[in-house]
PADO-815460 format. One record per residue (C-alpha): residue number from 1; residue in three letters; y, x, z negated. Coordinates in steps of 0.5 Angstrom, whole numbers, plus 500, padded with zeros to 3 digits. Example, Ala and Ser with C-alpha at 12.3 -4.5 7.8 and 13.67 -1.06 7.14 Angstrom:
BEGIN
    n  res   yy   xx   zz
    1  ala  491  525  484
    2  ser  498  527  486
// end
This chain:
BEGIN
    n  res   yy   xx   zz
    1  met  286  394  568
    2  phe  278  392  567
    3  leu  274  394  572
    4  met  270  387  575
    5  leu  263  389  578
    6  gly  258  384  580
    7  leu  256  380  586
    8  ala  255  373  585
    9  ala  248  374  587
   10  leu  243  379  591
   11  leu  241  377  598
   12  gly  234  378  598
   13  val  230  382  604
   14  gly  227  376  607
   15  ala  234  373  608
   16  gly  236  377  613
   17  cys  241  382  615
   18  his  247  378  616
   19  asp  253  378  611
   20  met  252  371  607
   21  leu  259  372  604
   22  his  263  373  610
   23  asp  259  370  616
   24  pro  255  364  618
   25  pro  247  365  619
   26  leu  244  368  625
   27  glu  242  362  630
   28  ala  234  361  631
   29  asp  234  365  637
   30  ala  238  371  634
   31  ala  232  373  629
   32  val  232  379  626
   33  arg  227  384  628
   34  pro  222  386  623
   35  asp  224  390  617
   36  ala  220  396  619
   37  arg  216  398  625
   38  pro  211  403  624
   39  met  210  407  630
   40  arg  204  412  625
   41  ala  201  410  619
   42  cys  203  413  613
   43  pro  200  419  610
   44  glu  193  418  607
   45  ala  196  421  600
   46  leu  201  416  600
   47  val  197  409  600
   48  ser  202  405  597
   49  cys  208  408  597
   50  ala  211  403  591
   51  ser  205  405  586
   52  thr  206  412  588
   53  leu  213  414  588
   54  ala  213  412  580
   55  thr  221  409  577
   56  ser  220  410  569
   57  gly  224  417  570
   58  glu  224  422  565
   59  pro  227  421  557
   60  ala  234  424  557
   61  leu  236  431  555
   62  pro  240  431  549
   63  ser  248  433  550
   64  thr  250  440  548
   65  arg  257  442  544
   66  glu  260  444  550
   67  pro  267  442  550
   68  phe  269  437  556
   69  ser  274  442  559
   70  leu  278  445  564
   71  ala  275  451  565
   72  trp  278  455  571
   73  thr  282  453  577
   74  val  283  458  583
   75  glu  287  456  590
   76  leu  284  457  597
   77  glu  286  456  604
   78  gln  283  449  607
   79  val  279  447  602
   80  ala  272  444  604
   81  gln  266  442  601
   82  ala  263  447  595
   83  ile  256  448  593
   84  val  252  453  588
   85  leu  248  459  589
   86  glu  245  459  582
   87  arg  241  465  583
   88  ser  246  469  586
   89  gln  251  466  581
   90  leu  256  464  586
   91  leu  261  458  588
   92  ala  260  458  596
   93  val  267  455  598
   94  arg  268  453  605
   95  ala  275  455  607
   96  arg  280  458  612
   97  ala  277  455  617
   98  gln  273  460  620
   99  gly  270  463  613
  100  ile  267  462  607
  101  val  269  465  600
  102  leu  264  466  595
  103  leu  267  466  588
  104  asp  264  468  581
  105  leu  261  462  577
  106  ala  264  463  571
  107  ser  271  466  572
  108  gly  272  463  579
  109  lys  274  470  581
  110  glu  273  472  589
  111  arg  267  475  590
  112  arg  267  476  597
  113  ala  269  472  604
  114  ile  265  471  611
  115  asp  269  470  617
  116  val  264  467  621
  117  arg  269  468  627
  118  glu  269  461  630
  119  pro  271  454  627
  120  leu  266  451  623
  121  ser  264  444  620
  122  trp  267  442  614
  123  ser  260  442  610
  124  ile  255  447  608
  125  ser  248  448  605
  126  ala  244  452  602
  127  asp  236  454  601
  128  ala  233  456  594
  129  asp  234  463  596
  130  asp  241  462  597
  131  asn  241  463  604
  132  met  247  459  607
  133  tyr  247  454  613
  134  val  254  453  616
  135  val  255  449  624
  136  gly  260  451  628
  137  lys  259  452  635
  138  lys  252  455  633
  139  leu  248  454  627
  140  his  249  460  623
  141  ser  245  463  617
  142  leu  249  467  612
  143  ser  246  471  605
  144  ala  249  470  599
  145  ala  251  478  600
  146  gly  256  476  606
  147  phe  251  478  612
  148  glu  249  473  618
  149  arg  242  473  618
  150  trp  242  470  625
  151  ser  245  465  628
  152  ala  242  459  634
  153  ala  246  456  640
  154  leu  245  449  639
  155  pro  246  444  646
  156  gly  252  441  648
  157  arg  256  444  641
  158  ser  262  447  645
  159  ala  263  441  649
  160  ala  262  436  645
  161  tyr  266  440  639
  162  pro  271  444  642
  163  gly  274  447  636
  164  glu  273  443  630
  165  pro  265  441  629
  166  gly  266  435  624
  167  val  264  434  617
  168  gly  259  431  619
  169  ser  255  437  622
  170  ala  253  440  616
  171  pro  245  442  616
  172  ala  239  439  612
  173  val  235  445  609
  174  gly  227  442  607
  175  ala  220  444  608
  176  gly  222  451  611
  177  leu  226  449  616
  178  val  234  447  617
  179  tyr  235  441  621
  180  val  241  439  626
  181  ala  243  433  629
  182  thr  247  434  636
  183  glu  249  429  641
  184  phe  242  431  644
  185  gly  238  429  638
  186  val  235  432  632
  187  his  233  440  632
  188  ala  229  443  627
  189  leu  229  450  626
  190  ser  226  456  623
  191  thr  229  458  616
  192  val  227  465  617
  193  asn  229  467  624
  194  gly  233  461  627
  195  gly  227  459  633
  196  gln  227  452  634
  197  arg  221  449  631
  198  trp  222  442  635
  199  met  227  437  638
  200  his  226  429  638
  201  ala  231  426  643
  202  val  235  421  640
  203  ala  242  419  639
  204  pro  244  420  633
  205  gly  251  417  633
  206  phe  257  421  632
  207  arg  257  427  626
  208  val  252  424  622
  209  arg  248  428  617
  210  leu  241  427  616
  211  ala  237  427  609
  212  gly  230  428  607
  213  arg  224  426  603
  214  gly  218  430  602
  215  asp  215  431  609
  216  thr  220  426  612
  217  leu  227  426  616
  218  val  231  420  616
  219  ser  237  420  622
  220  pro  241  415  624
  221  thr  241  413  631
  222  ala  247  410  635
  223  gly  246  402  635
  224  asp  238  402  634
  225  gly  238  403  626
  226  tyr  235  409  623
  227  leu  229  413  625
  228  ala  224  417  621
  229  leu  221  423  624
  230  asp  215  428  621
  231  ala  219  433  618
  232  ala  214  439  621
  233  thr  213  436  628
  234  gly  218  431  629
  235  glu  213  425  631
  236  pro  216  418  630
  237  arg  213  415  623
  238  trp  218  409  623
  239  arg  224  405  625
  240  ser  228  401  620
  241  arg  230  394  621
  242  met  235  393  626
  243  cys  241  388  625
  244  pro  243  386  632
  245  his  250  384  630
  246  leu  251  391  627
  247  leu  252  397  631
  248  his  252  403  626
  249  ser  248  406  621
  250  ala  251  410  615
  251  asp  249  417  613
  252  pro  242  416  609
  253  ile  241  418  602
  254  ala  234  420  599
  255  thr  232  417  593
  256  arg  226  418  588
  257  ala  223  411  592
  258  gly  225  412  599
  259  phe  232  412  602
  260  leu  238  408  601
  261  leu  241  406  608
  262  ala  247  402  610
  263  glu  248  399  617
  264  phe  255  396  618
  265  asp  259  393  624
  266  asp  266  395  627
  267  asp  272  392  623
  268  pro  273  385  625
  269  gly  280  385  625
  270  gly  285  381  620
  271  gly  284  384  614
  272  arg  277  382  613
  273  pro  272  387  610
  274  trp  267  390  615
  275  arg  260  386  615
  276  ser  255  391  612
  277  ser  248  391  610
  278  his  245  395  604
  279  phe  238  396  603
  280  thr  232  401  601
  281  met  226  403  604
  282  ser  220  407  601
  283  val  217  413  605
  284  cys  212  410  609
  285  gly  218  405  612
  286  glu  217  399  607
  287  pro  222  395  605
  288  leu  224  395  598
  289  ala  230  391  596
  290  ser  237  388  599
  291  leu  243  391  595
  292  pro  250  390  593
  293  arg  255  392  599
  294  tyr  258  399  596
  295  gln  262  405  599
  296  phe  259  409  605
  297  arg  256  415  602
  298  ser  258  413  594
  299  ala  252  412  590
  300  leu  248  417  585
  301  glu  241  416  582
  302  ala  240  416  575
  303  ala  234  419  571
  304  asp  231  413  570
  305  gly  231  411  578
  306  arg  237  406  578
  307  leu  242  406  582
  308  leu  250  408  581
  309  thr  254  405  587
  310  leu  262  403  588
  311  asp  265  397  592
  312  gly  269  398  599
  313  glu  275  398  594
  314  gly  273  404  590
  315  leu  270  399  584
  316  trp  264  399  579
  317  tyr  258  396  581
  318  gly  253  396  576
  319  leu  246  399  576
  320  ser  242  397  581
  321  his  234  398  581
  322  ala  232  401  588
  323  ile  225  397  588
  324  thr  227  390  585
  325  gly  234  391  587
  326  lys  236  387  580
  327  arg  243  390  577
  328  ser  245  391  570
  329  asp  251  389  567
  330  gly  257  392  570
  331  phe  262  398  567
  332  thr  268  398  564
  333  leu  273  404  563
  334  gly  277  402  558
  335  ile  284  401  563
  336  asp  289  397  560
  337  ala  292  393  566
  338  ser  298  392  563
  339  thr  300  399  563
  340  thr  295  403  568
  341  gln  292  400  575
  342  leu  286  404  578
  343  ile  287  406  585
  344  arg  281  409  586
  345  thr  274  412  584
  346  asp  269  418  586
  347  leu  262  419  583
  348  leu  262  426  581
  349  ala  255  427  578
  350  ile  251  424  573
  351  gly  248  429  568
  352  ala  240  430  565
  353  asp  243  427  558
  354  asp  245  420  562
  355  phe  252  421  563
  356  ala  256  420  569
  357  tyr  262  423  571
  358  leu  267  421  576
  359  leu  274  422  578
  360  val  279  416  577
  361  ala  286  416  580
  362  ser  291  410  577
  363  his  298  410  576
  364  pro  303  406  572
  365  ser  303  398  571
  366  pro  306  393  572
  367  ser  311  398  576
  368  thr  309  403  581
  369  leu  314  408  580
  370  gly  310  413  576
  371  pro  306  419  577
  372  glu  300  417  581
  373  thr  295  422  576
  374  val  287  423  576
  375  ser  282  425  571
  376  val  275  426  570
  377  tyr  271  421  566
  378  arg  265  422  562
  379  leu  261  415  562
  380  glu  255  414  557
  381  leu  250  410  562
  382  ala  247  407  556
  383  thr  253  403  554
  384  gly  258  404  559
  385  ala  262  408  554
  386  val  267  413  555
  387  asp  266  419  552
  388  gly  271  423  554
  389  val  277  424  560
  390  val  279  431  563
  391  pro  286  430  566
  392  leu  287  434  572
  393  gly  294  432  574
  394  asn  298  429  580
  395  leu  294  425  585
  396  leu  297  428  591
  397  asp  295  435  589
  398  asn  287  433  587
  399  gln  284  429  593
  400  leu  277  430  592
  401  val  273  433  597
  402  ser  266  435  594
  403  ala  263  436  588
  404  ser  257  439  585
  405  met  254  441  578
  406  asp  251  447  576
  407  ser  244  447  571
  408  arg  249  448  565
  409  gly  253  442  566
  410  val  259  445  570
  411  leu  262  441  575
  412  tyr  265  444  581
  413  leu  271  440  584
  414  thr  275  442  591
  415  met  281  439  592
  416  arg  285  437  599
  417  tyr  291  439  601
  418  ser  293  443  594
  419  gly  286  447  596
  420  lys  285  448  589
  421  val  277  449  587
  422  met  276  447  579
  423  ala  270  448  575
  424  ile  270  443  569
  425  lys  265  445  563
  426  thr  261  438  560
  427  pro  257  437  554
  428  ser  251  436  560
  429  pro  245  440  560
  430  gly  245  440  567
  431  pro  244  434  573
  432  ala  239  429  572
  433  gly  235  432  578
  434  arg  234  427  584
  435  trp  239  425  588
  436  ser  244  425  582
  437  leu  249  429  586
  438  pro  253  427  592
  439  asp  249  431  597
  440  gly  242  431  593
  441  asp  242  438  590
  442  met  247  443  587
  443  arg  246  447  595
  444  gly  248  441  598
  445  ser  241  441  603
  446  arg  241  433  602
  447  trp  233  434  601
  448  leu  229  431  596
  449  asn  222  434  595
// end
């Protein structure tokens, strides 16, 4: 089945934030507030966000001669996110409810296991020195050698998250600080000793994840759009547009141009899709472009600054320009609809050679009685041509939890239910950089410098 990409037309920023495909226009007395409400002047170094944040991109590197193949597989208990500690040549895997397992990058052999002795969030992050950060009732910092460097209490964690902190609790790491959202606000702590540098009282919403771009930290809020804070001081910089009929803000994604943001409403029922608005803003809070609706947390940035997204059904959109919103033609995966039906697609990474990697789940068609399988596809962004496929087996055992890629171009995937951790060699010479991985970089730090 060929995947049809595209939307009849892009909604311009000036068109407001209502869903023109499913909802009637807003009445005049329900006008949307301005797209950006500056609270403090943008730093003088950023005279013009559009001009200083170039989008030309760097030239693609040539592919290597590495085979596109499965390198190793290991199985662990209760697997969640995995990140790369490249200095130590380790893969850190959140596993076993209360711990982190460190695997050798080359072989998958377990090097050590860390038991934090309390339930932890699913996600972890690390800094450039391979120090890891994970949230339970406290925020814990762990070294790659397996020792706890420090822990810091977080207000309200024991009451708000008894027994299970949740997937969205992972800290963001940047500018020498580690940032965590609780129901009391956004907290910034020193990466050296866990001392709190500042706290900004805001209602981030439930289990959100923060993202940073340079010296700016962006947090979703509960019912009031996005709030941008000075990463060093916690002072407010700007607040995004707030759509009166859209109640929630998705986790922000940092891009070269600024931030990719999405606001959405509760499911109105009756099989109708959620109403949503998807747009980009500069680090200064300037609205840039309105984009087609995409799966929340499912967007990657190519080396030239364009954004690769999936729609709500896991089908392909073309590449979208982050500043103009202009889209390229859509892609297909060469799947024959008479024999195969697509179930879903996950974005994994974009390599420095301008090849994208996707996890594709499918089953036989027209009969659905055959096995549901998953494979990793290597796709050339310039042409949309499939350059290779690595089959991974049964879908039931291989539902994706996380993906990362190291500087050698090896993909690391963790799978729900089966507990599998897989390493897949690719011909790419590492990731494209910027937001070419689901969590911003191989360390899951969600920060873009």
